[in-house]
N, C-alpha and C positions, 0 to 999 in steps of 0.2 A: 462489361463494367470496367471503366478505366481504373488502373491500379496506380496508387501513389507510393513512391519508394521513400522509406523513412528509416530512421534508427529508433528502436524502442529502448530508451535509456532507463533501466530500472534501478540503477544506483548500486551502492556497495552493501546496503543493510537489508536487502530484500532476499538474500540467498536462503534464509530459513523458510521461505515461503515459495518454494519452487512451483507449486501448483498455481499460484497467482501469476507468476511470470509466464508460465506456459499457457494458461487460460487467456491472459490479456493479449499475448502474441496471437493466439488463435482468433480472438474476437476482432482484433485489428485486421487480421487477414480476411475475415468474413465480411467486413464492411469495405474492403477494397484497398487495404494498406499492406504492402510488402514491407513489414517493419522488422528489421534485423535486430535481435536482442543484443544489448551491450550492457555490461555491468561488472561488479566486482572490482578488485584493486586495479585491474588493467584499464578501467574506465572510470576513475575516481575524480570527483570534483575538487579534491584536495583538502576538504574541510577536516578530515580526521588528523591531518598534520598541520593544523593552523598554528601550532606553537612554533613551527619553523617556517617562516615566510618563503624561504628559498625552496624547500621541499614541496610545500603546498602549491606554490606557483608552478613548479616544474610538473607536478602531477596534473594540474589543471590544464597547462599548456599542451601536455601530451594527449589529454582526452580531446580537447578541441581540435588538435591536429588530426587525430584519428577520425573524428567525425567529418572534418573537412575532406579528408582523403577518401572517405567512403563514397563520395559523389552523390549522396542522398540529400535532398533539399530540405528535409525536415527532421528534427529530433523531437520525438515524443517522450516526455518525461513522466515519471511516476512519483518520485520522491520530491516533496516540497523544498527540502534543503538544496537538493541538486538543481531544481528549477530556479530557485532564487540565486544560487551561486553562479549559475550560468549567466543570468541576466546582469547580476550586480558586479561580479568580479572576474569571471572567466572571459566572456565575450569582449568586455572593454580592454582587456590586456592582449588577448589573441583574437584578432578579427575572425568572425565566423562566416562560413559560406552556406549557412542553413538557418531556417526559422525554428524557433523553439516554441512548442505548444505542449500543454499538459494533456495527459491521456483523456481526462474528462472532456476537454474541449474538442479533442479529435473525434471522440465517439459521438458527442452531441452534434457536431457538424455533420455527421453521417447517420443521424438518427433515422432518416427515411430508409436507409439500407438496413439498419439494425432492427427496427421495430418488427418487420414482417418475419424475422427469424426467431423472435422470442415466442415460441409456440407452446412450450410446456408451462403449465400453470404452477405457480409457487405460492402456496398459502402462507402469508406472513404479514403481520401488522408490525411495522418496524419504526424504531426511533433512530434517527441519524446521530452518530457520535461526532459532533461537530466542534471545531475549535474556532477561536477568533482569528488567529494569526494569518494563515495563508490565504484566507478568503478575500483579503484585500488585494491580493495579487491575481488569483484565479478564483472565480466564484464557485468553488467546489461545494459549498453548502447549499447552493441552488442547483448546480449541475447534477450532482449525484442523486438527489431526490427525483429530479426530472427524468433521469435515466431509469431509475427504479420503477417509476410509475408507468413505464412502457411494458413492464412485466405483468402478464395476467395473474391476478390474485394477490399482488403486493399492494398494501396500503401503507403510505408513509404519514406518520402522525407529525403534527407541528408542536414544537415546544421552544420557548425562548432561550433555554439554557445553552451556553457555549463554554467549553473548557478554555482556560487560558492557553497562550502559546499557539504554535502551529502543529505540534504533535505531542503525544504524551511523554516522549523522551525528555522534553524540557521540564516536565513536572517531576519525573522520577527521582531526580537528584535533590529536590527540595523537600525537606522533612514535612510530611503530612499533606503535601500538595496533591499528590496523586490520589491518596485516600479521600480527601475532600471532594475531588473531581468525580471519583467513582461513586461516592455516596450521593452526590447531586444528580448523577446520571441515573442511578437506581430510583431515586425519588421521582425524576422526570418520567421514567418508564411506568412507575406506579400511577402517576397522575394521568398519563395518556392511555393507560391500559394496553401497552405494547408488550409483546413477548419476545421480540427479537431486537437486539442492538446491532446496528449496521455501522461498521467502522469504515473509514475512508482510507487511512494510511496504515502501513505495516507496523510502525512503532506503537500506534494506538491499539492495533489488533493484538499484538503480543501481550500488552498489559491488560487488555480487556477480557481475553478469553477465560481468565480465572473467574470472572463474574458469573460464569455458567453454574458455579457452585451455589449461586443465589436463586437458581431455578429459572433463569432466562436462557435464551440462545444468543450467541454472538457469532455474527457472520460478516465477512467483508462484502462490499458491494459487488466485487468481481465474482465471488462465490454465487451470489444470487443471480447475476446475469448468466453465468456459466450454466447453472442448473436449468434455467429457462431455455437456454440454447442447446441443452443436451451434451454439454462438455463436461467431462470428468474433472473434478477439482476437489479432491479429498483434502480436508484441512488436518494434516497429520500433526502439525505443530500444536494445535488445540488439544488433540488427543494426548500428546506427550505431556503438555503442561498440566492437564487435569488428571493424569494417571497417578495412582498411588505410588507406583515405581516407574519413573520415566525411562530408566535404563531397560527395564524389562519390556516396556511398551515399544521401545525402538528396536531392541534385539541386539545381542552381542555381535552378530555377523555384520550388521550395518554400522555399528560403532567401530568395529575393527577396520572396516573399509574406509571410514571417514578419518580414523586415527584416534586412538585412545586418549592421547595427551590433549589433542585439540578438543575432543568432546568433554573431557574432565575439566579443562580450564575455561573453555569458552561457552559451552552450552549447558552442561549439567547444573551448574549453580543457578543459572537463569530459570531452568525448568523446575528446580526444587525450592526456589525462594517462596516465602509465604505470600499469599495474595495481599494486596493493599488494603482490602476490606473483607 
């Protein structure tokens, strides 16, 4: 099997979900892609610093230069913001020596290699957590269900509801918007008789996992593919978010290793915040 050399650009905001990064890298490898992972502040699109055009452009230019110098002809994206920023603002300023494709496109293009590997049955009737926004750029609302239907035992229900924006992060800052979207999602699940909500992106997954308190399951599409492939991908973030005491669920040794100040300022408030509904 010919191997395609690429960069798997998972972005800055995925680091809470290391199992998704590792599983996605492994899945790309299984379908014939040597996809070197890149992300975090060293490979940022610059959007977190958009208030300063100079800093944002410098970060974006550094990332494009890094990818150009890798010698890999393709950058496989995960984050919709990174994907759009690459196409809209990064590449026009700093010419690229690579093609940008979304991970859903990369896997669907190699579905003939992927499908025979999906051997473990996963019993799940799922509803896709879909947004309007990014689908106009990459047809993720079609590609993710198509990939899920390759998994033995998975049924994907159809429902017209689509959340606004391209990820739930755009809703969280608007009073009541995320709660309205979650109530509409739970209603759609009731109407379709689905027990599993399947998220596409990390931001949505972080907000949606608390919906398990309503008696449903929340899984990312990569978790479902990984299970069928026999790849370990434990969703620790979900366990922490739904724990009565997130600190106890994580353990003091791991918090100390990560840094008490960083945990207390950046992660603990997020894990302890009340669910939107």
